[in-house]
DRENDO-1510 file (C-alpha; in Angstrom, 1 decimal, always signed):
<recs>
REC; n; res; u; v; w
REC; 1; UNK; +0.0; +0.0; +0.0 .
REC; 2; UNK; +1.3; +3.5; -0.9 .
REC; 3; UNK; +1.7; +6.0; +1.8 .
REC; 4; UNK; -1.1; +8.6; +2.0 .
REC; 5; UNK; +1.1; +11.6; +2.7 .
REC; 6; UNK; +4.6; +12.9; +2.6 .
REC; 7; UNK; +4.7; +12.7; +6.4 .
REC; 8; UNK; +3.8; +9.0; +6.3 .
REC; 9; UNK; +6.5; +8.5; +3.7 .
REC; 10; UNK; +9.0; +10.1; +5.9 .
REC; 11; UNK; +7.9; +7.8; +8.8 .
REC; 12; UNK; +8.2; +4.8; +6.5 .
REC; 13; UNK; +11.7; +5.8; +5.4 .
REC; 14; UNK; +12.8; +6.4; +9.0 .
REC; 15; UNK; +11.5; +3.0; +9.9 .
REC; 16; UNK; +13.4; +1.3; +7.1 .
REC; 17; UNK; +16.6; +3.1; +8.2 .
REC; 18; UNK; +16.0; +2.0; +11.8 .
REC; 19; UNK; +15.4; -1.7; +10.7 .
REC; 20; UNK; +18.5; -1.7; +8.5 .
REC; 21; UNK; +20.5; -0.3; +11.4 .
REC; 22; UNK; +19.1; -2.9; +13.8 .
REC; 23; UNK; +19.8; -5.8; +11.4 .
REC; 24; UNK; +23.4; -4.5; +10.9 .
REC; 25; UNK; +23.9; -4.3; +14.7 .
REC; 26; UNK; +22.5; -7.9; +15.2 .
REC; 27; UNK; +24.7; -9.4; +12.5 .
REC; 28; UNK; +27.8; -7.5; +13.7 .
REC; 29; UNK; +27.2; -8.9; +17.2 .
REC; 30; UNK; +26.8; -12.5; +16.1 .
REC; 31; UNK; +29.7; -12.4; +13.8 .
REC; 32; UNK; +32.0; -11.3; +16.6 .
REC; 33; UNK; +30.5; -13.8; +19.0 .
REC; 34; UNK; +30.7; -16.9; +16.7 .
REC; 35; UNK; +33.8; -16.4; +14.7 .
REC; 36; UNK; +36.1; -17.9; +17.4 .
REC; 37; UNK; +38.2; -21.0; +17.8 .
REC; 38; UNK; +35.3; -22.6; +19.6 .
REC; 39; UNK; +33.5; -22.7; +16.3 .
REC; 40; UNK; +36.0; -25.4; +15.1 .
REC; 41; UNK; +34.9; -28.0; +17.6 .
REC; 42; UNK; +31.9; -29.2; +15.7 .
REC; 43; UNK; +32.7; -27.9; +12.2 .
REC; 44; UNK; +34.4; -29.5; +9.2 .
REC; 45; UNK; +36.8; -26.6; +9.1 .
REC; 46; UNK; +38.6; -28.2; +12.0 .
REC; 47; UNK; +40.2; -30.9; +9.9 .
REC; 48; UNK; +42.6; -28.5; +8.0 .
REC; 49; UNK; +43.8; -27.3; +11.4 .
REC; 50; UNK; +44.7; -30.9; +12.3 .
REC; 51; UNK; +47.3; -31.3; +9.6 .
REC; 52; UNK; +50.6; -29.7; +8.8 .
REC; 53; UNK; +51.9; -28.1; +5.5 .
REC; 54; UNK; +50.3; -25.7; +3.1 .
REC; 55; UNK; +49.6; -28.2; +0.3 .
REC; 56; UNK; +48.4; -30.8; +2.8 .
REC; 57; UNK; +46.0; -28.3; +4.4 .
REC; 58; UNK; +44.6; -27.4; +1.0 .
REC; 59; UNK; +43.8; -31.1; +0.1 .
REC; 60; UNK; +42.5; -31.9; +3.6 .
REC; 61; UNK; +40.2; -28.9; +3.4 .
REC; 62; UNK; +39.0; -29.7; -0.1 .
REC; 63; UNK; +38.2; -33.3; +0.7 .
REC; 64; UNK; +36.5; -32.3; +4.0 .
REC; 65; UNK; +34.3; -29.8; +2.1 .
REC; 66; UNK; +33.3; -32.4; -0.4 .
REC; 67; UNK; +31.9; -34.7; +2.3 .
REC; 68; UNK; +30.3; -31.9; +4.3 .
REC; 69; UNK; +26.6; -32.5; +3.7 .
REC; 70; UNK; +23.9; -34.2; +5.7 .
REC; 71; UNK; +24.3; -34.9; +9.4 .
REC; 72; UNK; +27.6; -33.7; +11.0 .
REC; 73; UNK; +27.4; -36.7; +13.3 .
REC; 74; UNK; +27.6; -38.9; +10.2 .
REC; 75; UNK; +30.0; -37.0; +7.9 .
REC; 76; UNK; +32.5; -35.8; +10.5 .
REC; 77; UNK; +33.6; -39.4; +11.4 .
REC; 78; UNK; +34.0; -40.1; +7.6 .
REC; 79; UNK; +36.3; -37.2; +7.1 .
REC; 80; UNK; +38.3; -38.3; +10.2 .
REC; 81; UNK; +38.5; -41.8; +8.8 .
REC; 82; UNK; +40.1; -40.5; +5.6 .
REC; 83; UNK; +42.7; -38.6; +7.5 .
REC; 84; UNK; +43.4; -41.8; +9.5 .
REC; 85; UNK; +43.8; -43.7; +6.2 .
REC; 86; UNK; +46.3; -41.0; +5.1 .
REC; 87; UNK; +48.0; -40.7; +8.4 .
REC; 88; UNK; +47.2; -37.0; +8.4 .
REC; 89; UNK; +49.2; -36.6; +5.1 .
REC; 90; UNK; +46.4; -36.5; +2.6 .
REC; 91; UNK; +48.5; -34.6; +0.0 .
REC; 92; UNK; +51.0; -37.4; -0.4 .
REC; 93; UNK; +48.4; -40.1; +0.2 .
REC; 94; UNK; +46.6; -38.9; -3.0 .
REC; 95; UNK; +49.6; -37.7; -5.0 .
REC; 96; UNK; +51.5; -40.9; -4.5 .
REC; 97; UNK; +48.4; -43.1; -5.2 .
REC; 98; UNK; +48.4; -44.6; -1.7 .
REC; 99; UNK; +44.6; -44.1; -1.7 .
REC; 100; UNK; +44.4; -47.1; -4.0 .
REC; 101; UNK; +45.3; -49.4; -1.1 .
REC; 102; UNK; +41.9; -48.6; +0.5 .
REC; 103; UNK; +39.7; -47.5; -2.4 .
REC; 104; UNK; +39.0; -49.6; -5.5 .
REC; 105; UNK; +37.7; -48.3; -8.8 .
REC; 106; UNK; +35.0; -51.1; -9.1 .
REC; 107; UNK; +34.0; -51.1; -5.4 .
REC; 108; UNK; +30.3; -50.1; -5.3 .
REC; 109; UNK; +29.8; -50.5; -1.6 .
REC; 110; UNK; +28.7; -47.4; +0.3 .
REC; 111; UNK; +31.3; -45.0; +1.8 .
REC; 112; UNK; +28.9; -42.2; +2.8 .
REC; 113; UNK; +25.3; -41.7; +1.7 .
REC; 114; UNK; +25.4; -41.3; -2.1 .
REC; 115; UNK; +29.1; -41.7; -2.3 .
REC; 116; UNK; +30.4; -45.3; -2.8 .
REC; 117; UNK; +34.0; -46.3; -2.7 .
REC; 118; UNK; +34.2; -46.1; -6.5 .
REC; 119; UNK; +33.0; -42.5; -6.5 .
REC; 120; UNK; +35.6; -41.6; -3.9 .
REC; 121; UNK; +38.2; -43.4; -6.0 .
REC; 122; UNK; +37.3; -41.2; -8.9 .
REC; 123; UNK; +37.5; -38.0; -6.7 .
REC; 124; UNK; +41.0; -39.0; -5.5 .
REC; 125; UNK; +42.1; -40.0; -9.0 .
REC; 126; UNK; +41.0; -36.5; -10.2 .
REC; 127; UNK; +42.9; -34.8; -7.4 .
REC; 128; UNK; +45.9; -37.0; -8.1 .
REC; 129; UNK; +46.0; -35.8; -11.7 .
REC; 130; UNK; +45.5; -32.2; -10.6 .
REC; 131; UNK; +48.4; -32.4; -8.1 .
REC; 132; UNK; +50.7; -34.0; -10.7 .
REC; 133; UNK; +50.0; -31.2; -13.2 .
REC; 134; UNK; +49.8; -28.2; -10.9 .
REC; 135; UNK; +51.7; -29.4; -7.7 .
REC; 136; UNK; +48.9; -28.0; -5.5 .
REC; 137; UNK; +45.3; -27.0; -5.5 .
REC; 138; UNK; +46.3; -23.5; -4.8 .
REC; 139; UNK; +48.4; -23.4; -8.0 .
REC; 140; UNK; +45.5; -24.6; -10.0 .
REC; 141; UNK; +43.1; -22.0; -8.6 .
REC; 142; UNK; +45.7; -19.2; -9.0 .
REC; 143; UNK; +46.4; -20.0; -12.6 .
REC; 144; UNK; +42.7; -20.4; -13.6 .
REC; 145; UNK; +41.0; -17.6; -11.6 .
REC; 146; UNK; +41.3; -14.0; -10.4 .
REC; 147; UNK; +38.4; -13.7; -7.9 .
REC; 148; UNK; +35.9; -15.6; -5.9 .
REC; 149; UNK; +33.4; -16.3; -8.7 .
REC; 150; UNK; +36.0; -17.3; -11.3 .
REC; 151; UNK; +37.5; -19.6; -8.7 .
REC; 152; UNK; +34.2; -21.3; -8.3 .
REC; 153; UNK; +33.9; -21.6; -12.1 .
REC; 154; UNK; +37.4; -23.1; -12.3 .
REC; 155; UNK; +36.7; -25.8; -9.8 .
REC; 156; UNK; +33.3; -26.7; -11.3 .
REC; 157; UNK; +34.7; -26.7; -14.8 .
REC; 158; UNK; +37.4; -29.1; -13.6 .
REC; 159; UNK; +34.7; -31.3; -12.1 .
REC; 160; UNK; +32.8; -31.4; -15.4 .
REC; 161; UNK; +36.1; -32.2; -17.3 .
REC; 162; UNK; +37.1; -35.1; -15.0 .
REC; 163; UNK; +33.6; -36.5; -14.4 .
REC; 164; UNK; +33.3; -36.0; -10.6 .
REC; 165; UNK; +30.0; -34.0; -10.8 .
REC; 166; UNK; +28.5; -36.5; -8.4 .
REC; 167; UNK; +30.5; -34.7; -5.7 .
REC; 168; UNK; +31.3; -31.3; -7.2 .
REC; 169; UNK; +28.7; -29.4; -9.3 .
REC; 170; UNK; +29.7; -29.2; -13.0 .
REC; 171; UNK; +28.6; -25.6; -13.4 .
REC; 172; UNK; +27.6; -22.6; -11.3 .
REC; 173; UNK; +23.8; -22.9; -11.8 .
REC; 174; UNK; +23.4; -24.3; -8.2 .
REC; 175; UNK; +24.6; -22.3; -5.2 .
REC; 176; UNK; +27.8; -24.5; -5.0 .
REC; 177; UNK; +27.7; -24.2; -1.2 .
REC; 178; UNK; +30.6; -26.6; -0.4 .
REC; 179; UNK; +32.8; -25.0; -3.1 .
REC; 180; UNK; +32.1; -21.6; -1.6 .
REC; 181; UNK; +32.8; -22.8; +1.9 .
REC; 182; UNK; +36.1; -24.3; +0.8 .
REC; 183; UNK; +37.1; -21.0; -0.8 .
REC; 184; UNK; +36.1; -19.1; +2.4 .
REC; 185; UNK; +38.4; -21.4; +4.4 .
REC; 186; UNK; +41.3; -20.8; +1.9 .
REC; 187; UNK; +40.9; -17.1; +1.3 .
REC; 188; UNK; +39.8; -15.3; +4.5 .
REC; 189; UNK; +42.7; -14.3; +6.6 .
REC; 190; UNK; +42.9; -12.9; +10.2 .
REC; 191; UNK; +40.4; -15.5; +11.3 .
REC; 192; UNK; +40.6; -18.1; +14.0 .
REC; 193; UNK; +38.6; -20.4; +11.7 .
REC; 194; UNK; +39.6; -19.7; +8.1 .
REC; 195; UNK; +43.3; -20.1; +7.3 .
REC; 196; UNK; +43.7; -17.6; +4.4 .
REC; 197; UNK; +46.3; -19.5; +2.4 .
REC; 198; UNK; +45.1; -17.8; -0.8 .
REC; 199; UNK; +44.6; -14.3; +0.5 .
REC; 200; UNK; +47.5; -13.1; -1.6 .
REC; 201; UNK; +45.8; -13.9; -4.9 .
REC; 202; UNK; +42.1; -13.8; -4.2 .
REC; 203; UNK; +40.5; -10.8; -2.6 .
REC; 204; UNK; +38.1; -11.9; +0.2 .
REC; 205; UNK; +35.7; -9.1; -0.8 .
REC; 206; UNK; +35.0; -11.2; -4.0 .
REC; 207; UNK; +34.0; -14.4; -2.2 .
REC; 208; UNK; +30.4; -15.7; -2.5 .
REC; 209; UNK; +28.5; -16.8; +0.6 .
REC; 210; UNK; +28.1; -20.5; +1.1 .
REC; 211; UNK; +24.3; -20.8; +0.7 .
REC; 212; UNK; +22.2; -23.7; +1.8 .
REC; 213; UNK; +18.6; -24.1; +3.1 .
REC; 214; UNK; +19.5; -23.0; +6.6 .
REC; 215; UNK; +21.3; -19.8; +5.6 .
REC; 216; UNK; +18.5; -19.1; +3.1 .
REC; 217; UNK; +15.9; -19.3; +5.8 .
REC; 218; UNK; +17.8; -17.0; +8.2 .
REC; 219; UNK; +18.5; -14.5; +5.4 .
REC; 220; UNK; +14.8; -14.4; +4.6 .
REC; 221; UNK; +13.8; -13.9; +8.2 .
REC; 222; UNK; +16.0; -10.9; +8.3 .
REC; 223; UNK; +14.6; -9.6; +5.0 .
REC; 224; UNK; +18.0; -9.6; +3.4 .
REC; 225; UNK; +16.6; -11.5; +0.5 .
REC; 226; UNK; +13.2; -12.8; -0.5 .
REC; 227; UNK; +13.9; -16.1; -2.2 .
REC; 228; UNK; +12.6; -19.7; -1.6 .
REC; 229; UNK; +15.4; -21.7; -3.3 .
REC; 230; UNK; +19.1; -21.6; -3.2 .
REC; 231; UNK; +21.0; -20.8; -6.4 .
REC; 232; UNK; +24.2; -19.0; -7.4 .
REC; 233; UNK; +22.3; -15.9; -8.4 .
REC; 234; UNK; +20.6; -15.8; -4.9 .
REC; 235; UNK; +24.0; -16.4; -3.3 .
REC; 236; UNK; +25.4; -13.5; -5.2 .
REC; 237; UNK; +22.5; -11.3; -4.2 .
REC; 238; UNK; +22.8; -12.2; -0.5 .
REC; 239; UNK; +26.6; -11.6; -0.6 .
REC; 240; UNK; +25.8; -8.1; -1.9 .
REC; 241; UNK; +23.6; -7.5; +1.2 .
REC; 242; UNK; +26.3; -8.8; +3.5 .
REC; 243; UNK; +28.9; -6.6; +1.8 .
REC; 244; UNK; +26.8; -3.6; +2.7 .
REC; 245; UNK; +27.2; -4.6; +6.4 .
REC; 246; UNK; +30.8; -6.0; +6.2 .
REC; 247; UNK; +32.3; -4.1; +3.2 .
REC; 248; UNK; +35.8; -5.3; +3.7 .
REC; 249; UNK; +34.9; -8.9; +4.5 .
REC; 250; UNK; +31.4; -9.9; +3.4 .
REC; 251; UNK; +31.7; -13.6; +4.4 .
REC; 252; UNK; +32.0; -12.5; +8.1 .
REC; 253; UNK; +28.3; -12.5; +7.6 .
REC; 254; UNK; +28.3; -16.3; +7.2 .
REC; 255; UNK; +29.2; -16.6; +10.9 .
REC; 256; UNK; +26.6; -13.9; +11.7 .
REC; 257; UNK; +23.8; -15.8; +10.0 .
REC; 258; UNK; +24.9; -19.0; +11.7 .
REC; 259; UNK; +24.7; -17.2; +15.1 .
REC; 260; UNK; +21.4; -15.7; +14.3 .
REC; 261; UNK; +20.0; -19.1; +13.5 .
REC; 262; UNK; +21.3; -20.7; +16.7 .
REC; 263; UNK; +19.6; -18.0; +18.7 .
REC; 264; UNK; +16.2; -18.2; +17.2 .
</recs>
């Protein structure tokens, strides 16, 4: 309904400014409260903190992100099991083909939910080939992208090329939540959670928020967006809203939305 007078319009405008300020204050508070080392205890980001070496951290983080869907009580032990297989050296475990001792190309038995041992074998084989060609995941991303969105496109394009779209989307039509989460881990610096290994070649201001159903619901409750389904276009829209609040580090808003959801 349109306002009936200029005075009502002014009141509406003042209310909008007030609500925007209130939302900003809420998100700033939750971001500060939840982006702490305590966040690592029940989050897949903890696994990259368990291993040593830049290249090893990249691989551990990437594999952890690939398995991070469903119940944390179910996927966290699976990620830990892979680190145990690799003796906390997943980089060499994959690059030197040691994964073939435990994963067989024709093994269709279930590893985790939709992923059987054969699918995991194909993921490791794809990573092996990438590491042989580029030496590290970081080198691959650096050579094939210049910002957050192009990094997502580089990873999804590699998925399409190597046939691992069962695990990693083959394009950026979907929200690519786990790819965005992995990039958040790798790019954001000065964080007790994210390790910022790639902060020198990707600007954290260009990252895209990891968008799933939970984040979508909280963002809608706060009237940051008005969308019912997650997609890359919606993730980009929400990131723009978070950039208004955290201009130098929009994905600080990821912790803020998590905190807001916990406290509802």
